[in-house]
NUBAZA-203023 format. One record per residue: residue number from 0; x, y, z of N, C-alpha, C, O in turn. Coordinates in steps of 0.2 Angstrom, whole numbers. Each point is the difference from the previous one (the first is absolute). Example, Ala and Ser with C-alpha at 12.3 -4.5 7.8 and 13.67 -1.06 7.14 Angstrom:
% residues 2
 pos   nxx   nyy   nzz  caxx  cayy  cazz   cxx   cyy   czz   oxx   oyy   ozz
   0    66   -28    39    -4     6     0     4     6     0     5    -1     3
   1    -7     6    -7     4     6     1    -4     5     3     3     6     1
This chain:
% residues 336
 pos   nxx   nyy   nzz  caxx  cayy  cazz   cxx   cyy   czz   oxx   oyy   ozz
   0   -12   -84    31    -6    -4     0     1    -6     0     2    -3    -5
   1    -4    -2    10     1    -7    -1    -3    -3    -7    -4     3    -3
   2     7    -9     2    -2    -3    -7    -7    -1     1    -4     0    -5
   3     1    -2    10    -7    -3     1    -5     6    -1    -5    -1    -3
   4     8     7     6    -5     6    -1     0     2    -8    -5     2    -3
   5    11    -2     0     0     1    -7    -5    -4    -4    -3     3    -5
   6     3   -10     7    -4    -4    -4    -7     2     1    -4     1    -4
   7     2     0    10    -7     2     1    -2     6    -4    -6     1    -2
   8    10     4     2    -1     6    -5    -1    -2    -7    -5     2    -3
   9    10    -7     1    -1    -2    -7    -6    -3    -2    -3     1    -5
  10     1    -6    10    -7    -3    -1    -5     5    -1    -4    -2    -4
  11     4     8     8    -5     4    -1     0     3    -7    -5     2    -3
  12    11     0     1     1     3    -7    -3    -4    -5    -4     1    -4
  13     7    -8     5    -3    -5    -6    -8    -1     1    -3     0    -5
  14     1     0    11    -7     0     0    -5     5    -3    -5    -1    -3
  15     8     7     4    -2     6    -3     0     0    -8    -5     2    -3
  16    11    -4     1     0     0    -8    -5    -6    -3    -3     1    -5
  17     3    -7     8    -4    -5    -2    -7     2     0    -4    -3    -4
  18     1     7     9    -7     2     1    -1     6    -4    -6     2     0
  19    11     1    -3    -2     7    -4    -4    -2    -7     3    -2    -5
  20    -8     4     6    -5    -1    -6     1     4    -6    -2    -2    -5
  21     6     7     6     2     4    -7     6    -3    -2     2     2    -6
  22     2    -5     9     6    -4    -3     0    -7     2     4    -1     4
  23    -8    -3    -7    -1    -7     2     5    -4    -2     4     2    -5
  24    -3    -8     7     5    -5    -1     8     3    -1     3     0    -6
  25    -1     3    11     7     2     0     5    -5    -1    -1    -6     3
  26     6     7    -7     5    -5    -2     5     0     7     0     5     4
  27     4   -10    -4     5     0     5     5     6     0     2     2     6
  28     0     0   -12     4     6     0    -4     7     3     3     4     3
  29    -9    -4    -5    -4     5     2    -1     1     9     0     5     3
  30     0   -12    -1    -1     0     7     7     1     4     0     3     5
  31     5    -5    -9     7     2     3     1     7    -1     3     3     5
  32    -5     1   -10     1     7     0    -4     3     5     3     5     3
  33    -9    -6    -2    -4     3     5     3    -1     7     0     4     4
  34     2   -10    -2     4    -1     6     6     5     1     1     3     5
  35     3    -3   -11     6     4    -1    -3     7     2     3     3     5
  36    -7    -1    -8    -2     8     1    -3     1     7     2     5     3
  37    -6    -9    -1    -3     1     7     5     0     6     0     4     4
  38     5    -8    -5     5    -1     5     6     4     0     3     1     5
  39    -1     0   -12     7     3    -1    -1     7    -4     5     3    -2
  40   -11    -2     0    -1     7    -4     2     0    -7     0     5    -3
  41     1   -11     0     2     0    -8    -2    -7    -2    -1    -5     3
  42    -1     6    -9    -2    -7    -4     6    -3    -4    -1    -5    -3
  43     6     9     3     6    -3    -4     6    -3     4     5    -2    -3
  44    -7     2    10     5    -3     4     0    -8     0    -4    -3    -3
  45    10     0     6     1    -7     0     0    -3     7     3    -4     2
  46    -7     8     3    -1    -3     6    -4    -6     1     2    -4     4
  47    -7     3    -8    -4    -5     0     0    -5    -6    -1     3    -6
  48     2    -8     6     1    -4    -6    -7    -5    -2    -4     0     5
  49     4    -3   -11    -6    -4    -1    -1    -6     4    -5    -1     2
  50    11    -1     1    -1    -6     4    -3     2     7    -3    -4     4
  51     4    10    -2    -3     2     6    -8     1     0    -3    -2     4
  52     1     4   -10    -7     1    -2    -3    -7     0    -6    -1     3
  53    10    -4    -6    -3    -7     0     0    -3     7    -5    -3     1
  54     9     4     3     0    -3     7    -6     4     4    -2    -3     5
  55     1    10    -6    -5     3     3    -7    -3    -2    -5    -1     4
  56     5     0   -11    -7    -2    -1    -1    -7     2    -5    -2     3
  57    10    -2    -3    -1    -7     4    -1     1     8    -5    -3     2
  58     8     7     1    -1     2     7    -8     2     0    -3    -3     5
  59     1     8    -8    -7     2     1    -5    -6    -1    -5    -1     3
  60     7    -4    -8    -5    -5    -1     0    -5     6    -5    -2     2
  61    11     1     0     1    -5     5    -2     2     8    -4    -3     3
  62     7     9    -2    -1     3     7    -7     5     1    -2     1     6
  63    -1     1   -12    -5     4     1    -6    -2    -5    -5     3     0
  64     6    -8    -2    -6    -4    -4    -2     5    -6    -6    -1    -3
  65    11     5     0    -2     4    -5    -1    -4    -7     4    -4    -1
  66   -10     5    -2    -2    -4    -6     3     3    -6    -4     3    -4
  67    11    -3     4     3     3    -6     1    -5    -6     3    -5     1
  68    -4     7    -7     0    -5    -5     3     4    -6    -2     6    -2
  69     7    -9    -2     3     3    -6    -4    -2    -6     0    -5    -3
  70    -2    11    -1    -4    -2    -6     5     0    -6     3     5    -1
  71    -3   -11    -2     5     1    -6    -3     3    -6     4     2    -5
  72   -11    -1     5    -3     4    -5     1     8     1     2     3    -5
  73    -2    -1    10     1     7     2     7     1     2     2     6     1
  74     2   -11     0     7     1     2     0     4     7     5     5     0
  75    -8    -6     4     0     3     6    -4    -4     6    -3    -5    -1
  76     4     9     7    -3    -4     6    -7     3     2    -1     6    -2
  77    -3   -10     5    -7     2     2    -2    -4     6     3    -5     2
  78    -8     7     1    -3    -3     6    -6    -4    -3    -4     3    -4
  79     3   -10     6    -6    -3    -2    -6     2     4    -6    -1    -2
  80     7     4     8    -5     3     4     1     7     0     5     3     3
  81    -9     1    -6     1     7    -1    -1     4     7     1     6     0
  82    -4    -9     4    -1     3     7     6    -1     5     1     3     5
  83     3    -7    -8     7    -1     5     3     7     1     1     3    -5
  84     2    -2    11     5     6     1     5    -1     5    -2    -2     5
  85     7     3    -5     6     0     5    -2     5     5     3    -1     5
  86    -7     6    -6    -2     5     5    -3    -3     6     0     3     6
  87    -3    -9    -7    -4    -3     5     5    -5     4    -3    -3     5
  88     9     4    -6     4    -4     4     5     5     4     4     3    -2
  89    -6    -2     8     3     5     4     7    -2     2     2    -6    -1
  90     2    12     3     6    -1     3     0    -3     7    -5     1     3
  91    11    -3    -1     0    -3     7     0     6     5     3     5    -3
  92    -4    -6     9     1     5     5     7     2     0     1     6     1
  93     4   -10    -2     7     2     0     1     4    -6     4     5     1
  94    -7    -7    -7     2     5    -6    -3     7     2     4     4    -2
  95   -10    -4     5    -3     7     1     4     3     4     2     6    -1
  96     0    -8     7     5     3     5     6     2    -3     3     6     1
  97     0   -10    -5     6     3    -4    -1     5    -4     5     5     1
  98   -10    -5    -5    -1     6    -5    -2     6     4     2     6    -2
  99    -6    -6     8    -2     5     4     6     3     3     1     6     1
 100     4    -9     1     6     1     4     4     4    -5     3     5     1
 101    -2    -8    -8     4     4    -5    -4     6    -2     4     5    -2
 102   -10    -4     2    -4     6     0     2     5     5     1     6    -1
 103     0    -8     7     1     4     6     7     4    -1     1     6     1
 104     4   -11    -3     6     2    -1     0     6    -6     4     5     1
 105    -7    -6    -6     0     4    -6    -3     7     3     2     5    -3
 106    -7    -5     7    -3     6     3     5     4     3    -2     6     0
 107     7    -8     2     5     4     4     3     6    -6     3     5     2
 108    -4    -7    -8     2     4    -5    -5     4    -4     1     2    -6
 109    -7    -2     9    -6     3    -4     1     7    -2    -2     2    -5
 110     6     2     9     0     7    -1     6     1    -5     1     6    -2
 111     2   -11     0     5     1    -5    -3    -2    -7    -2    -5    -2
 112     3    10    -3    -3     0    -7     2    -6    -3    -4    -3    -4
 113    11     1     4     2    -5    -4    -3    -7     2    -2    -3    -4
 114     1     2    11    -4    -6     2    -7     0     1    -3    -6     1
 115     0    11    -3    -8     0     0    -2    -5    -5    -5    -3     1
 116     9     3    -7    -3    -4    -5     0    -7     2    -5    -4    -3
 117    10     2     7    -1    -7     3    -6    -2     5    -2    -5     0
 118     0    11     3    -6    -1     4    -6    -2    -4    -4    -4     2
 119     4     8    -8    -5    -2    -5     0    -7    -2    -5    -3    -1
 120    11     1    -1     1    -7    -2    -2    -5     5    -3    -5    -2
 121     5     6     8    -3    -4     5    -7     0     1    -3    -6     1
 122     0    11    -1    -7     1     0    -4    -4    -5    -6    -2     1
 123     9     2    -7    -3    -4    -6     0    -7     2    -4    -4    -2
 124    10     2     5     1    -7     1    -5    -3     6    -4    -5    -1
 125     3    10     6    -4    -2     5    -8     0    -3    -4    -4     2
 126     2     9    -6    -6    -1    -3    -1    -6    -4    -5    -3    -1
 127    10     2    -3    -1    -6    -5    -1    -7     4    -4    -4    -3
 128     7     4     8    -1    -7     4    -5     0     6    -1    -4     4
 129    -3    10    -5    -6     0     4     2     1     8    -4    -3     3
 130     9     6    -1     2    -1     7    -4     5     4    -3    -2     5
 131     2     8    -8    -3     5     3    -8    -1     2    -3     3     4
 132     0    -8    -9    -7    -1     1    -1    -6     4    -6    -1     3
 133    11    -3    -1    -1    -5     4     0     2     7     6     1     3
 134   -12     1     1     0     2     7     2    -6     4     2     2     6
 135    -2    -8    -8     2    -5     5     7     0     1     3    -3     5
 136     2     7    -8     7     0     0     1     7     4     1     5    -3
 137     0    -6     9     1     6     4     7     1     2     3    -5     3
 138     0    10    -6     7     1     1     1     7     5    -2     5    -2
 139     4    -6     8     0     6     5     7     3    -2     5    -3     2
 140    -5     9    -4     6     4    -2     3     2     6     6     2     0
 141    -9    -3     6     3     3     6     5    -5     3     3     1     5
 142    -3    -7    -8     5    -5     3     6     0    -4     5    -4     2
 143    -4     8    -7     7     0    -3     2     8     0    -4     4    -3
 144     9    -2     5     2     7     0     7     0    -3     5    -4     2
 145    -4     9    -7     6     1    -3     3     6     1    -4     5     1
 146    11    -4    -1     2     7     0    -3     5    -5    -1    -1    -6
 147    -1     6     9    -3     6    -4     4     2    -5     7     0     1
 148    -9     2    -7     4     4    -5    -2     7     0    -5     2    -4
 149     9     2     7    -1     7     0     1     4    -7     4    -3    -4
 150    -7     8     2     1     3    -6     7     4     0     0     5     4
 151     4    -7    -7     7     3    -1     1     4    -6    -3    -2    -5
 152     6     8     6     1     5    -5     4    -4    -5     5    -3     1
 153    -7     4    -7     4    -2    -6    -3    -7    -3     2    -2    -5
 154    -6    -1     8    -4    -6    -2    -4     2    -7    -1    -5    -4
 155     0    11     3    -4     2    -6     5    -1    -6    -3    -1    -6
 156    10     0     7     4    -1    -6     1    -7    -2     4    -2    -4
 157    -7    -3     8     1    -7    -1    -1    -2    -7     4    -2    -4
 158   -11     4     1    -2    -2    -6     4     3    -5     2    -4    -5
 159    -1    10     4     4     3    -5     7    -2     0     3     0    -5
 160     0    -2    11     7    -3     0    -1    -7    -3     5    -2    -4
 161    -9    -2     6    -1    -7    -2    -1     0    -8     4    -4    -3
 162    -7     9     0    -1     1    -7     6     1    -4     1    -2    -5
 163     3     7     9     7     1    -3     4    -5     0     4    -1    -5
 164    -4    -3    11     4    -6     0    -1    -5    -6     4    -2    -4
 165   -11     0     3    -2    -3    -5     1     2    -7     2    -4    -5
 166    -2    11     4     1     2    -7     7     2    -1     2     3    -5
 167     3    -3    10     6     2    -1     1     7    -1     4     2    -4
 168    -8     2     8     1     7    -1     3     3     6    -1    -1     6
 169     6     6    -8     3     4     6    -4     4     4    -5     1    -4
 170     5     1    10    -5     4     4     5     6     2     6    -1     0
 171    -9     6     2     3     6     4    -4     2     6    -6     1     0
 172     9     1     5    -3     2     6     4     4     5     6    -1     0
 173    -8     6     3     3     3     6     1    -4     6    -5    -4     2
 174    11     4     0     0    -5     6     4     3     6     5     4    -1
 175    -8    -5     7     2     3     6     3    -6     5    -4    -4     2
 176    10     4    -2     3    -5     5    -1     2     7     1     5     2
 177    -2   -11     2     0     2     7     6     3     4    -1     3     5
 178     7    -5    -9     6     3     3     2     7    -3     5     3     3
 179    -8    -2    -8     2     7    -3    -5     5     1    -6    -1    -1
 180     9     8     1    -5     5     1    -3     2    -7    -5     4     0
 181     8    -6    -5    -2     3    -7    -3    -6    -4     2    -6     1
 182    -7     8    -5    -3    -4    -5     4     1    -6     3     5    -2
 183    -4   -11    -3     4     0    -6    -5    -3    -5    -4    -5     2
 184     5     6    -8    -4    -3    -6     4    -6    -2     6     0    -1
 185   -10    -6     1     4    -6    -2    -3    -3    -6    -6     1    -1
 186    10    -4    -3    -2    -3    -6     2    -8     1     6    -1     1
 187   -10    -3    -2     0    -7     2    -2    -5    -4    -6     1    -3
 188    10    -6     1    -3    -6    -3    -4    -5     4     4    -4     3
 189   -10     4    -2    -3    -4     5     0    -8    -1    -1    -2    -6
 190     3    -2    11     1    -7    -1    -5    -4     4    -3    -4    -3
 191     2     5     9    -4    -3     4    -3     3     6     4     4     3
 192    -9    -5     0    -4     3     6     1    -5     5     0    -6    -1
 193     2     8     7     0    -5     6    -4     4     6     1     6     1
 194    -5   -10     2    -3     2     6     4    -3     6     2    -5     1
 195    -1    11     5     3    -2     5    -3     4     6     1     6     1
 196    -4   -10     4    -3     3     6    -5     6    -2     0     5     3
 197    -5    -7    -8    -5     4    -1     2     6    -4    -4     5     0
 198    10    -5    -3     3     6    -5     2    -4    -6     2    -5     0
 199    -3     9    -6     2    -3    -6     7     4    -2     1     6     1
 200     3   -10    -4     6     2    -2     1    -1    -9    -2    -5    -2
 201     5    10     0     3    -2    -8     7    -1     0     3     4     3
 202    -2    -9    -7     8    -2    -1     0     1    -8    -4    -2    -4
 203     9     7     3     2     2    -7     6     2    -1     4     1     5
 204    -2     1   -11     6     2    -2     0     8    -1    -4     2    -4
 205     8     1     8     0     7    -1     4     2    -6     6    -2    -1
 206    -9     6    -4     4     1    -6     5     5     1     5     1    -4
 207    -5     3     9     5     5     2     6    -4     3     5     1    -2
 208    -7    -4     8     6    -4     4     2    -6    -4     5    -3     1
 209    -9     0    -6     1    -6    -3     2    -5     5     5    -3     0
 210   -10     2     4     1    -6     6    -7    -2     2    -5     4    -1
 211     4   -10     4    -6    -2     2    -2     3     7     4     0     4
 212   -10     3    -4    -1     3     7    -7    -2     2    -4    -3    -3
 213     2     5     9    -6    -2     3    -3     8     2     3     4     2
 214   -10    -4    -4    -3     6     2    -7    -1     4    -4    -4    -3
 215     2     7     8    -6    -1     3    -5     5    -3     2     6    -2
 216    -8    -9     0    -5     3    -3    -3     7     4    -2     5    -2
 217     3    -7     9    -3     5     4     4     7     0    -2     5     2
 218     8    -5    -5     4     6    -1     0     3    -7     4     4    -2
 219    -8    -7    -3    -1     2    -6    -5     6    -1    -6    -1     3
 220     7     6    -8    -5     4    -1     1     2    -8     5    -2    -3
 221   -10     6     0     2     1    -7     1    -5    -4     4     0    -5
 222    -7    -6     6     1    -6    -4    -2     0    -7    -6     3    -2
 223    10    -5    -3    -3     0    -7     4    -6    -4     6    -2     2
 224   -10    -1    -6     3    -6    -4     3     3    -7    -4     4    -3
 225    10    -6     1     2     3    -6    -1    -4    -6    -1    -6     1
 226     2     9    -7    -1    -5    -6     7    -3    -2     0    -4    -4
 227     5     6     8     7    -4    -1    -1    -7     2    -3    -2     5
 228     6    -2    -9     0    -7     1     7    -2     3     5     3    -2
 229    -5    -9     5     7    -3     1     1    -7     0    -5    -4     0
 230    11     1     1     1    -6     0     2    -3     7     4     4     3
 231    -6    -9    -1     1    -1     8     7    -3     0     2    -4    -4
 232     2     7     9     7    -1     1     1    -8     1    -3    -3     5
 233     7     0    -9     1    -7     0     4    -3     7     0    -6     1
 234     2    11     2     4    -1     7    -5    -1     5     1    -3     6
 235    -8     5    -7    -4     0     6    -4    -6     0    -4    -2    -5
 236     4    -1    10    -5    -6     2    -4     1     6     3     1     5
 237   -10     0    -6    -4     1     5     0    -5     6     0     2     6
 238     2    -8    -8    -1    -6     5     7     1     5     0    -2     6
 239     5     5   -10     7     0     4     0     6     4     4     0     5
 240    -7     6    -8     1     6     3    -2     1     8     4     3     3
 241    -9    -7    -1    -1     0     7     1    -6     4    -2    -1     5
 242     6    -4    -8     0    -7     2     4     0     6    -2    -4     5
 243     6     8    -3     5     1     6    -1     6     3     4     2     3
 244   -11     0    -2    -1     6     3    -7     0     4    -5    -3    -3
 245     5     6     8    -6     1     4    -3     7    -1     4     5     2
 246   -10    -4    -4    -2     6    -2     0     3    -7    -1    -4    -4
 247     3    10     3     0     3    -7     7     3    -1     1     2    -5
 248     3    -2    10     7     3    -1     5    -4    -3     0    -6     2
 249     3     7    -7     5    -4    -3     6     4    -2     0     6    -1
 250     6    -9     0     6     4    -2     5    -4    -3    -1    -6     0
 251     6     8    -3     5    -3    -4     5    -5     4     4    -4    -3
 252    -5     4    10     4    -5     4    -2    -7    -1    -5    -1    -3
 253     9    -3     6    -1    -8     0    -3    -2     7     1     3     5
 254    -6    -8    -6    -4    -2     6     6    -3     5     6    -2    -2
 255    -8     2     8     5    -2     6    -3    -6     3    -6    -1     0
 256    10    -2     4    -2    -6     4    -2     3     7     5     3     3
 257   -11    -3    -1    -2     4     6    -3    -6     5    -4    -4    -2
 258     7     5     7    -2    -5     6    -3     3     6     4     5     2
 259    -9    -7     1    -3     3     5    -2    -6     5    -1    -5    -2
 260     1     7     9    -2    -5     5    -6     2     3    -1     6     1
 261    -4   -10    -1    -8     2     2    -1    -4     7     2    -6     1
 262    -5     9     3    -2    -3     7    -6    -5    -2    -2     0    -6
 263     0    -4    11    -4    -6    -1    -7     3    -3    -3    -4    -4
 264     0     9     6    -6     3    -2     1     2    -7    -4    -2    -5
 265     9     7     3     1     2    -7     1    -5    -4    -2     0    -6
 266     6    -5     8     2    -6    -5    -7    -4    -2     0    -2    -6
 267    -4     2    10    -7    -3    -3    -3     4    -5    -3    -3    -4
 268     3    10     5    -3     4    -6     4    -1    -6    -4    -1    -5
 269    10     1     6     4     0    -7     0    -7    -2     1    -1    -6
 270    -2    -4     9    -1    -7    -2    -7     0    -4     0    -4    -5
 271    -4     7     8    -7    -1    -3    -1     4    -6    -4    -1    -4
 272     7     7     4     0     4    -6     7     4    -1     2     5     2
 273     1    -9    -7     8     2    -1     0     8    -2    -4     3    -4
 274     9     0     5     1     7    -1     2     0    -7    -2     5    -3
 275     5   -10     0     2     1    -7     1    -7    -3     2    -5     4
 276    -2     3   -11     0    -6    -2     7    -3     1     1    -7    -1
 277     4    11     2     6    -3     1     2    -2     8     5    -3     1
 278   -11     3     3     2    -1     7     1    -7     1    -3    -5    -2
 279     8     4     6     2    -7     2     1     0     8     2     5     2
 280    -4   -10     1     0     1     8     4    -6     3     1    -6    -2
 281     1     8     8     4    -6     4    -3     1     7    -1     6     3
 282     0   -12     1    -2     1     7     5     0     4     5    -4     0
 283    -5     9     5     6     1     5    -3    -2     7    -6    -3     0
 284     9     4     5    -3    -2     7    -5     4     2    -1     6    -2
 285    -3    -8     6    -6     4     4    -5     1    -6    -4     5     1
 286     3    -8    -6    -5     2    -5     2     6    -4    -4     2    -4
 287    10     1     5     2     5    -4     2    -3    -8     2    -5     0
 288    -3     9    -4     3    -2    -7     4     5    -4    -1     6     1
 289     6    -8    -5     3     5    -4    -3    -1    -7    -3    -5    -2
 290     3    11    -1    -3     0    -7     5     4    -4     2     5     1
 291    -1    -8    -7     4     2    -5    -4     3    -6    -5    -3    -2
 292     8     8    -2    -4     2    -6     6     3    -4     5     2     2
 293    -7    -2    -9     4     3    -5    -3     7    -3    -4    -1    -5
 294     5     6     8    -3     6    -1     4     6    -2     5     0     3
 295    -8     5    -6     3     7     0    -2     3     6    -6    -1     2
 296    10     4     2    -1     3     6    -4     7    -1     3     5     0
 297    -9    -6    -2    -4     6    -2    -3     4     6     1    -3     5
 298    -4     9    -6    -3     4     5    -6    -4     3    -1     0     6
 299    -2    -3   -10    -6    -4     2     2    -6     4    -3    -1     6
 300     8    -3    -7     3    -5     4     2     3     7    -1    -3     5
 301     4     9    -5     3     3     6    -6     1     5     0    -1     6
 302    -6     4    -9    -6     2     3    -3    -6     3    -2     0     6
 303     2    -6   -10    -3    -5     3     4    -3     6    -3    -2     5
 304     9     1    -6     4    -2     5    -1     4     6     0    -3     6
 305     0    10    -6    -1     4     6    -7    -1     3    -1     0     6
 306    -4    -2   -11    -7    -1     3     0    -6     5    -4    -1     4
 307     9    -4    -5     0    -6     4     3     1     7    -1    -4     4
 308     3    10    -3     3     3     6     5    -5     3     5    -2    -3
 309    -6     1    10     5    -5     4    -1    -6    -2     4    -4     2
 310    -8     1    -6    -2    -7    -2     5    -3    -4     1    -6    -1
 311     3    11    -3     5    -3    -5     7     4     1     0     6     1
 312     4   -10    -2     7     2    -1     4    -1    -6     1    -5    -2
 313     2    11    -1     3    -1    -6     7    -3     1     4     3     4
 314    -3    -9    -7     7    -3     1     5     2    -6     6     1     1
 315    -8    -1    -7     4     2    -5    -5     3    -6    -6    -1    -1
 316     9     6    -3     8     2     1     0     5     6    -5     3     2
 317    11    -1     0     2     4     5    -2     7    -2    -2     4     5
 318     2    -2   -11    -2     7    -3    -7     1     2    -3     5     2
 319    -1   -10    -4    -8     1     1    -1     0     8    -4     4     2
 320     7    -8     2    -1     0     7     2     7     3    -3     2     4
 321     8     0    -6     2     7     2    -5     5    -2    -1     5     4
 322    -1    -5   -10    -5     4    -3    -6     1     6    -2     5     2
 323    -1   -11    -2    -6    -2     4     1     3     8    -4     3     3
 324    10    -4     0     2     2     6     0     8     0    -2     3     5
 325     5     0   -10     0     7     0    -7     3     0    -1     6     3
 326    -3    -9    -7    -7     3    -1    -4    -1     7    -3     4     2
 327     5   -10     1    -4    -1     6     3     4     5    -4     3     4
 328    10    -1    -3     2     5     5    -3     7    -2    -2     4     5
 329     1    -2   -11    -3     7    -2    -7     0     3    -3     5     2
 330    -1   -11    -3    -6     0     2    -1     0     8    -4     2     3
 331     9    -5     0     0    -1     7     1     8     3    -2     2     5
 332     6     1    -9     2     7     2    -6     4    -1     0     5     4
 333    -5    -6    -8    -6     4     0    -4     0     6    -5     5     0
 334     6    -9     4    -4    -2     6     3     2     6    -2    -1     6
 335     8     4    -6     4     2     6    -2     7     2     3     3     5
């Protein structure tokens, strides 16, 4: 959330505290704790400092004419005009549109138990700033369309897995791989959850195989959280685990220098939305471009390149080019 939006939310928290007749004259520390709890869910955090509260109070006075005064006798803040309220200061149309758009995105997950709690939180914010009651702010939901979030099997495990990750508890489940005909019971130390193309995946350490593995939640059954606790593998770094990978497939190999040539139209797509953060480009003749990447040649990468069709040619490495060529020939053979 931009700094300005955070400040507007803090102003309203401060306003509510100062107007609270049951706890009048809040101190600077009490105001800080209130903002900390409202925005970050805890009064003991250090996300907001006293200087931030001082700047907010100054801004409220200067920008919104808030009649805030510090009482030396009561050692706290109060309004000289008891009828003043920040609720009378509406958000701009741009603010409202941004919050409404964020709510629309959140609605894509409304059927998922884990994310339903965030819908409630957003509704609280909307009510608090009186967006729903302002009929003059018309936001047409039909002008923004997002990819729909289908209900995927296994999403019911999101919340218990997340709790197990936080509490460092091992979990157990029956797993059916797409490639295997047989299912097997797995005991896993859960490390993180990752979403990819509307599906959720668990990355964790298999206690049987003693290695980091990826599991699709849609292939889990008979899930249970165990009382056994674990210590996070010091060799696991979530930021590095997928750093050189597209999708959720990783393995123990080293990333490779991958070079492709894209025609004029595809080059524009890749320039406007890079395939990966390692992407580097070089303009060729006739508007074509070469693009280089430092990536693991994962299954998802191959499917992405195949999806580009004849708009892209793999230049390096030769092994990847041969792999794509072999797959393309098999696809072509299906239509003969």
